[in-house]
C-alpha positions, -999 to +999 in steps of 0.1 A: +107-046+321+102-013+303+094-011+267+114+011+244+095+040+230+108+031+195+089-002+195+056+016+202+063+042+175+068+014+148+035-002+161+016+031+156+032+036+122+022+001+112-014+005+124-017+038+104-003+024+072-026-007+077-056+015+081-050+041+054-029+026+027-033-011+031-071-013+033-076+010+003-050-008-018-064-042-009-100-032-015-093-017-049-071-046-059-097-073-049-126-054-065-106-054-098-102-092-096-139-097-086-134-108-050-152-079-033-168-095-003-138-115+010-128-095+041-101-121+051-082-117+019-086-079+021-070-077+056-044-102+046-032-081+017-034-049+038-013-065+065+012-076+040+014-042+025+018-026+059+046-050+069+065-044+036+061-006+040+073-005+076+107-019+065+112+008+039+120+045+040+097+074+043+100+083+005+086+050-005+057+054+019+051+089+005+051+075-031+026+048-021+005+074-003+003+096-033-006+066-056-035+057-033-047+093-032-047+092-071-064+058-071-093+072-050-100+102-071-133+102-091-134+087-125-139+120-142-107+135-127-087+105-136-099+108-172-091+145-172-054+137-163-054+106-185-048+082-158-061+046-156-069+028-123-052-004-134-021+015-142-021+032-109-025-002-092+004-015-111+025+015-102+017+011-065+025-027-065+057-021-083+068+007-059+062-017-030+077-049-046+107-035-066+130-025-037+127-061-023+134-077-057+164-053-063+177-062-029+175-100-036+190-095-071+219-075-056+229-103-032 
């Protein structure tokens, strides 16, 4: 009963996405809503984001990664480039959800 190396690779990708992108996005989203101390909700949103991103291609993961990097920039840098944190959160959420909505609508 040997495990395929491909399964382990997906597990490692999932953990990395969960740790880097999911936690950051969930923490920022929940702090905007006003639920900062709820770790269970934060980990649930991070796990959901990681699960959705694992089923997508590398380009979408890169777009979300760049959005998370921009989201974590200091406020002065965001103001210099005329970016809003709420707009960045909406862009990241749309980048994650829109392919699934398009796939459901195409059926």
